[in-house]
N, C-alpha and C positions, 0 to 999 in steps of 0.2 A: 585300380584294379578292382573289382568287387568283389564280393565274399554273400553264396546264396547261406542264408539262416536259418535252419528248421523256427518251424514255427513256435513259438515259443509258448508252452499250456499251462508256467507255475504265473503265477500271481500274486501280487504283494495284498496279501488277505486282508492282512487288521486293513491296509490303508484306502483299500475299496471299500470297503466295511462301515471306518467311519466317514466316509465323503458320505453313502448314501445312507445311512443316518443321518450326518447332517444336512444333506437336501430333505430329507426324506420333512424332515422337520423346519423347514422353509418354506412349501412348497403346496401347502397346504388348497391353497388358492387356485394353482396350477394345473392345466386344463391334464389329463391322464394323457394326452399323446402329450402334450409337453412334456410330464413327470416322463415321457417312456423316451422321449429322447434325448432326456438330459440323463439319464441312466445308463445309457450306449454310449454319449463321447464320455463320462466317465469313467464306462469302463474300460473305452480305448484311449483314455490317459491312463492308469493303470497298465494297461498293460505294453504301451509305450515304458514310462519308466519299466518296467519286472525288464523290456528287451535291455534298456541302456543296462541297466545295475550287472548283465548277463555279458553284452556285448561291448560293449563300448572298451575301448582300445584301453584305458588309463581306469583307473576303482572313481567310481566319483563319491561325491560326498551329496550324496540322495535330499539331505535339510537346501543345501546352497540351488540345488538342483527345482524344486519345488519351490525356493522363496522367488528363482527368479519366472517359474511359471506364474506365479499369482501375481507375479509387476509385469508376464507379457499381458495379462489376464484385464488389469486391471487400464494396464496405458493404450491398451485395443480400445477402451469405451473413451476418452476424453485424458486430455493433462494437469487434470487437474487431481486428478482418481490415483491411491498409490497404495501400496502397500509398506507399512514400515517396520520396518525391527526393530525389537527392541529397540537399539541402541537411537534408531532413527525416534521412536516412541516420543524417549528420553527427551529427544537434544530439541523437538518440539514444543514437548512442555518446559524447558527452558527456557525457548523466544519467545511463549508467549506470555511466560510469567518477567520476561524482558532481561535476562544475560543471558549472553553466547561471546563465543567470542568466532574473528571469522573475520568474511571484509566488509559484506554491510552491502548484499544485494537481495533479493528477492528475485526468482526466478519459477519457468514454466516452457511447456514444453507449446510453440507457434510454429505453424507447420514444418512438423518434425523437425525442429532445429530446438536445441537451449536456449534462450530467447530470455535475454532479464528486462524485470518489471521494473524497477523502478533499483534507485542506490540508495539508501538513508541515508539522512545529511551527515556531514563529518567524519563519515566512516572512510576506511584507505579508499573503497571502491568510490565513492564523492570525490573525493578528490582527487581523484585520477584523473575522474571524468568519464565515470562508463554510465553509459544512461539507459532508459528505457530504450525498449526493439533494439538495441543489440544484442545482436548472434556470438552467443559464447561457443566455438569452434574446437577449442582446445582445453585444457588439466593439466598445468605439467606436460605436453605433448603428445596428452592421450586423446583423440576421438571422440567425442562427448555423442555421438549419434546416436551410440547405444546404448549412452546412459541415461537412466532416470531422473527428475529434478532432487530428487533425496540422492541419491548414488552421487550426482554433483555437488549438493550438498552436504556432503561429506568428503567430499575430497576439499571442498574451498576451503573446511574450519576447519581448526590443527592449532595448536597449543602459540600463543601467543608472541611475537617478535618472531616466528618463522615464516617462510615466505613462499608466496605459491603461483606462479608466472596461469596468461591466460593468454590466447589468444581471440582476439576479438573480430568477428566481422559488421561493417557498419554501411548502414546506406550509401551509397556513391564515392565508398573505397574501391580499390581496383586492388589491393592485396592486402593478408591479415596484419593484424597490428599488434603488438606482445603485449602486454603489461604487467610487470613484476609487479605483488603486494607484499605489503610484512601486513600480515596479521594482529589486528589487535581487536581488545574485549569493545563489544559492540556498547553505545549508549545505551545504559537500563531507562533512564528518562528520556520520552514519550511525547513529553508538551514542552516548550519555549512559551516563552510571552516577557513582553515590554509593551511602555509607551514608542511611537512615532512622534507625535504631537499630545502636548494636552488634549485630554479626553479620547483621543484616539489611539488604541491599542493594536497591538498585535500577539494572534497565536498563533503556533505553527503545532501539528500534531504527525508524529513522524511514524507510526505507525500503531493499529488499535491493540495493546496489552491491558493485560486485567488491571491495572491498577489506571488506564488511561481517563476516566470519569473524574473517578477521584483528583487525579493531576490538577486537572483543568482545570474541576471549582477552583482548588484553591489558588491554583494560579488567578481567576478573576477575581477572585475572594482577595487578595496580598496586592491586586491591581488597586480595585475599586477601595483599597484602604487608602493609596497614594492617590488618587486623583478620581470620582465619580469618570465612568464612563459612559462615552457620546454616542461611542460608536465602533465597529470593531472587522481587524480583518480577520479569518482561517483560513491559514494556508492550508496547504494538501494538496501537495505539490512534490511526487513522486513519494507515497505515500504509499504501501505496496497493499493497506487493507490492515487481517487482522481477524479477531471475534465481534462476531453479528452484538451482540449483546451490546458491546458498546457501544456500535454505530450509534445503535438504536437509544440507548440515555444520553449520548453527545446531544442526538439530534432533541431530544425532549430538555435540553435547553433553553431549545430556542423555538419548540414548535412547542403552542401550551394545546391542543388537541387537534384530533382527526387522526387518518395513519399515517405513521411514518413510511412504513414496506409491510410490502407481502411473499410471502414465500409459497410457491406450486410444484410439488410433484409426484411422484406415482403413487403413494399411497397418503388418505386420508392421514395420518400422526404426519406428515411434510407439509399440507399446507396450512402456512400459518401467518395470523396477524398481528401486526405490531402498533401500536396506535399511543400517543402521546397524552400522558395528563398533565392535571393544569399543576404549573408550578408558581413559586414566591412570586414570580414576579420579574427572576434573572431574567437577561438573557433579552431584554426588550428593544436594544438601540437597533439600529442600521448598521445593518452588515454586506459583508464582501465576501467571498469566498473562490480562493487562487488553487483553480486545478490545472493537470496541462498532461498526458499520455503516459507518463508514473503513476498518475491516481488510479486506484482500482480498487475493487470486491468492496471492502467498509466502507472507500473512500466517498467512491461513486454512491453509495446506498444515501452518503451526509448531504452530498452536494445535491440531488438528486432531489430528496426531502425537500431540501430548504427550498430549493426551486422552485417546484410545485406547490408548494405553501408558498411561494411570494413572499419568502422570508427572508431570503438574503442574490443578490447580485451574483449569477459566477463569471469567475472572469478567467480568459486564461487561454487552452488549450483544449481542442475534445479525450475524452479519457481514454486506458486502457479498454476497453468493453469486457469486464467479466462480470458476469450476474449469475454466476451458478456458485450456491449453498455447499457447503462440505460439509461431515459431519464426523466427526475418528468415533471408529466403534474398536473397545480395547478388546484384547482377543487373550485368550486363557496362558498362551506364555507370553504375555508381556511384552505384546506387540502390537498391534494397530491397522487396522485400516482407514485412509480417508478416503470416504466415498461419496461422490457427490449423488446429494439427494433430493435435490430441488431447483426453479430458479427463482431468483427473486424480483418483484417490480415495485417504482416508485409507485408512490398515492394518485397518484393521476392513472397509472395502470403499465407502462411503458419500461418494455424488459430490454436493463443493460444491455444486452449479452452480442456480443460482436459491433454492436453501436457505440456504445460507451453517452458520455454526456454533453451535450452540445450548451457551450456557455454563452450567456445573456451578451457581453458583449465575448468577444475573440481577439486575442492580445497573442501573437506568437513571443516566441522569449528571442533577443538578441545578443548574443554572447557580447560585451564587455569586451570595449574596446578603446582607450588612450584616444588614438588616431584618430577615431569619430567624434570622442569631443568639437563639436564648435567653440575653436579658446576666442575665434573673435568675436560675436557677440556681442557680446558688451562691450570691449572695447571701441565698436562703430558707430556706441547710441548715443546722445550731447543727452543729457539731465535738466532739470534747473539746480543741480547741485556743481552742475560745469558754470556756470553762469558768472564770465565778471561780475562782483560785487553784490550775489543774491543774496538775496533774503534770512539770516539763519534761522532758525528752529529754536523758540526759547526752548522745547522741551526737552532738547535734544540732551545740553545739560544735565537735567535731570536726571533720564534716561541714565543713562550712564556713570552715577554714581547708586543709584537703585540698585543697578548692575553689579557695580562694585559690592554694596553690600550683599548681596545675594551668596550664601554659599555654595560654592561649586565643592564638590568632592571626587577625589580623582576617581573615584567608582562612576561617577555624573560625569563624568567628562571623558572620560573610557565608552562608554554607555552612548556617548549622544558623536561622539565620532565613529563607533560601532556602526550608528543608524545611520549615519549620513554616506559612509562608504558602502550599504548596505541598499540607500534606495539607487546613490549614484550609479552601479552594479548594476540593480536589478531593471530591466523598463518594467515587466510585468506589474513587480509589488509598485513602485512609481505609478503604474496605471489605478489599480487600485484603492491609491491614497488619494488619485485625485476621485474616484467614483465616489469614496469614504466622505470627504470633505462637503462631498454635492447634496449628498445622499444626507447629510447633520446637519447640510444648511438647510435643506429644503424642510427635512421635519422642522428645525426652529423654526422659520414661517410659517409651517402650519399652526404651531402649537400658539406662535406670537397673535397669528391672526383670529384663534377660535376665543382667546382670550378678551381677543379687544371688542369680539359683539355682545 
C-alpha cells in the first residue's frame, strides 16, 4: 500500500549550506554549468534526507544514513575507492604499520563480488587453502553482496582465538564451500630470507609495510655476513601490495638509474615520476622474481620495473592487474577517504590495469601430491657404482671425514630439511632456482672470459 506524501518544504539547512561551502571550495576550475548541476543534485540529496527524517517508518540515524550514502557514492566509481570510518581508518594505519588481528587476506570488489586478492603466507586463510580469485559469498551466514570491502574486513577481523565462517565460491566448484577459521595475529614481519644453496639466496616479501625496505636490507646484510650472495630469488607471490614508496625503495636496491614507475592522474600534482638513485653497489647479482595471480599493486610495480630494466627474470603466472593508486585523505572527524587518484605505469610506459605483468617464463603452480612423485626413477637406472668390482673413488673416504668434521647444529639441520621440503613441494620455486643457477653460471662464464682476454 502506498501513501501520498505532501511536498516537504523543510530542508536540512545546515547540512545543505555545509555541503555547498565544501563543494564551492573545490570547484574553482569547474564550468558554471557543471557547478549549477552539482548544486541542484546536492539540493535534491538534502530534500531526500529531509523526507527520510520526517516520513520513514522508523526513526533513522542520520549519521549512518550519510555514511552509507558516501559509501555508495565511492563504490559507484571503482572497487578500490571507499569511505573509512574513524575505526576503519585506524585499522588501515595499524595494517600498514604491520600489526592487526584477523584471518590474513586482502580483498577487493570484482564483478560486484567480494573477491580475494591473496592470502598472506602463514596466516589462517593461507593454511585453510584460500586462494586469489576466490569469491566470498557469505560471512557468518550474511551475504556480502551489499558489503563494501572495508565492511567485510571489519567482520573478518576480531579478537585472537575467535571463529569466523566464510562461504567461498571458486571457479570449477558447483556449490559453495564453508571455511571456519580461527582469527590470529597476522605476522608483523613482512620479509623472510635464507640460502637455498651456498650463495643462492631466497627472499620473500609478504606485503609492503612501512618497515619493509629496512627489514629487507637487513635480511640481505645478514645473509652476506654468512656467505656472499651470488644470485637471488625474490618471491612476490600472493603479495597484495601496500605502500608505493616501499615498492620504489625495494626496486632501487637492484636498479641503478632510470625510471621505476610513473603515475598519471587527473590533476598535475598526481602526475609523478619515481627514479632510481645510484646505490652503493648492492644487489648486482643475477635475479629471479616469482609472481602469480595473487601478486598485486606494489608487487606489480617491483616486478614491472625489474622486468623493463632487464634486471631480473620474471617467473610464474600472470599477476592480478591492479594498476591504480589510492590516496588516503583524512577528514576532520577522524574518518578518511581512500580515493583512486592515478594510474601507474612501468618504465616502458605499460599500464598494468586489468592486464597485470606477464612472466618471462610462465610456470603454472602444480599442487604437491606424494602420489605424483616418480619413485621408480632411480631404481631403474644402473650406474657405475652398481657394477660388480667397480673402482672405488679415493676421495670418498676423505670427503666423509670432512663432513663429520663440519659442525652441523640442530638449527642448521632443521633449516636444511625445511628447504628441501619446500623445494620438493613447490614446482615454481624449483623452476626459479634452476633458472637462477643458469644465470649464475652464465655470469661466471662471462666474468672468466673477460678476465682471460
